[in-house]
C-alpha positions, -999 to +999 in steps of 0.1 A: -608-530-126-600-559-102-585-539-069-602-511-051-583-489-024-597-468+005-567-448+032-567-427+060-540-418+079-527-401+106-493-398+121-466-387+138-427-407+138-393-394+150-359-416+143-328-403+159-296-403+140-281-439+133-319-456+135-308-459+173-342-450+188-376-435+179-393-409+199-426-388+189-425-350+187-414-325+219-449-327+242-465-361+229-462-376+262-486-352+276-512-368+247-534-394+250-508-416+235-495-454+245-462-467+244-451-496+219-431-523+219-400-489+200-385-472+229-399-440+225-422-445+198-463-436+210-494-443+190-528-426+204-554-443+220-591-444+218-605-415+233-624-419+269-664-427+269-678-396+273-654-374+253-676-355+225-656-344+197-685-322+186-679-297+214-649-304+227-621-273+225-592-271+197-569-278+224-589-314+239-588-323+202-556-320+201-546-340+228-563-373+210-548-367+181-576-350+161-572-318+135-594-284+147-631-290+140-638-270+109-667-252+102-697-275+083-712-250+066-682-229+054-658-261+048-680-292+040-652-307+024-628-304+058-655-315+079-657-347+060-625-357+062-626-344+102-656-363+105-637-395+091-612-393+114-634-386+147-650-420+131-611-437+129-605-428+166-631-452+180-612-478+164-578-473+176-552-508+179-514-505+193-499-528+165-462-536+173-439-514+145-408-525+133-381-507+118-373-514+076-349-516+048-371-497+025-376-467+016-401-444-005-377-416-012-386-382-035-396-384-071-367-398-093-359-392-131-390-366-133-399-357-169-424-330-175-448-331-208-466-306-230-489-283-207-526-296-218-552-273-224-585-271-207-608-298-200-643-285-184-632-256-178-603-261-156-569-271-171-561-306-168-530-321-151-500-320-172-486-358-184-454-362-167-431-395-164-410-407-135-390-441-128-406-446-095-438-427-088-469-431-111-500-412-097-510-374-092-489-348-073-500-309-069-471-291-069-474-253-053-436-229-052-456-209-025-452-238-001-492-239+004-486-268+022-465-264+048-495-252+067-525-265+086-542-295+066-541-329+052-546-351+023-562-380+022-576-409-002-599-436+000-590-473-015-599-510-017-560-527-011-548-543-047-539-576-051-508-585-066-509-615-093-494-650-086-456-660-090-458-679-125-419-682-123-390-686-097-376-647-098-370-623-072-393-602-053-415-575-067-427-547-046-459-522-048-463-493-024-502-474-028-496-440-005-508-405+003-483-381+017-466-345+015-433-334+001-410-351-021-416-337-053-392-313-070-376-289-047-380-309-010-356-339+003-383-350+028-415-372+024-442-372+053-464-403+041-483-433+047-496-465+029-500-500+025-482-521+003-490-555-019-461-575-030-449-607-043-418-630-033-413-652-060-384-667-043-403-699-036-409-703-074-448-705-092-478-700-069-492-675-046-465-657-024-482-625-019-476-599+011-494-576+022-488-547+051-492-509+061-466-488+073-455-451+078-427-428+071-410-393+073-382-399+045-347-403+046-364-424+077-367-460+068-402-471+071-416-482+098-439-515+094-473-521+113-472-556+125-495-573+151-530-555+154-533-542+120-533-568+095-548-561+055-554-585+028-564-577-008-598-562-007-597-542+024-613-509+028-587-482+035-587-446+042-554-428+046-550-393+058-516-375+063-522-339+094-496-310+090-499-286+119-465-266+120-474-240+144-486-268+169-455-293+165-482-313+152-475-339+124-505-375+125-512-402+105-543-423+102-549-451+088-583-468+089-590-504+080-632-498+075-630-537+069-615-552+099-628-518+121-593-509+129-571-477+130-538-467+138-532-433+145-492-420+154-482-392+164-444-379+141-419-357+145-396-348+115-360-369+116-331-349+123-321-319+105-356-324+083-385-299+081-414-305+063-409-285+031-452-281+019-443-279-020-463-306-030-490-332-019-496-365-036-512-394-044-492-422-054-484-459-062-447-463-062-418-490-067-397-486-034-366-486-026-349-516-012-318-521+007-303-492-011-314-504-051-352-497-068-375-526-068-390-542-095-423-529-095-452-560-087-480-571-107-508-553-089-541-559-098-560-527-113-559-504-083-590-478-077-590-449-058-622-440-050-619-405-032-589-384-033-593-357-011-565-324-007-575-299+014-554-269+029-566-243+048-546-211+041-565-184+025-596-211+021-576-228-007-585-258-018-568-291-038-571-319-052-556-335-085-583-319-107-583-285-089-549-266-081-559-229-076-524-219-077-502-250-082-492-268-111-511-304-108-493-336-126-504-368-136-472-390-134-464-425-151-442-447-143-416-459-166-383-479-168-349-463-184-364-476-217-395-454-217-415-481-210-447-476-189-448-498-155-478-481-139-501-460-156-524-435-135-560-420-149-580-394-134-617-392-134-628-354-120-657-350-100-680-320-086-664-325-052-640-348-053-619-368-077-618-407-086-583-423-101-571-454-113-534-473-120-525-504-144-496-522-148-496-530-188-507-564-195-492-589-205-460-575-181-428-590-178-411-587-146-375-595-150-344-585-135-340-549-126-343-522-158 
């Protein structure tokens, strides 16, 4: 297994109609944020020396883009994620942001298979397919995920194989998010991309970058000050707190000791539906066309944590107390597998792997 990924994201961004400017959520100007190269777009700064998140009030934590402090004895998983975000806050940088023509839309061509029986006393995820997503999705019709909570993953940035012939650019995105399943038209998400630009012919023409997005707005690229390369250990965490109008995406590159934490608001006319959380490898839509999937090395997600504090419900791919968990294989229109996930349930959290078939022919768009 060649690629391993670790991801952590806390971001919140608002793009106005027509994408003429970007602004953060109402009240962000009173938080400890820093202006960026995009007008109205801000990022959380590093908390000052002397600030103690372990004794600070919830309002003080929110001021620095941190969620409320869970109770370690009653909420050990949530507390572990909270500690990760606290650690990330010590290494915050302010990258340059760039509006792209890349989109990560809701799941397309979704088809669910037959529900499996129980595995080790738990209901196994339902096998399913999609034309743009592969990965793990939990859908809950009770909309548990529009409350206070977060979803996280850890992984190493996967590599893409060298171009063997002249050809078009190929794309692959690894991300964590909320919404995007059948029944919602938005996706609040963040992640990394590993692409191959074969327009120059055979050889290594790979591109690696991090990004954030609240679809239907396009991807916002994180450029200067937040580089990534294959093998970098990452964490990505998506935090939602609708009662406080607080939505944060945090990416933490452990290998380079840098993190980004950004407040975000829903796009105009959009609200968080909260019917799903997901851990996904995707071929995005670029310039209005579903892209060709890049031949990424096997991608290993060390830990996939999904928790939402509502009635003390905890979710992860192998555990959906009141919803349905799906394991999604990406296929082309002919039904050929393009990206296949495998799940390894654990006692506290889960691990997963993604793989492209070998040999894999990356030709014209299917």
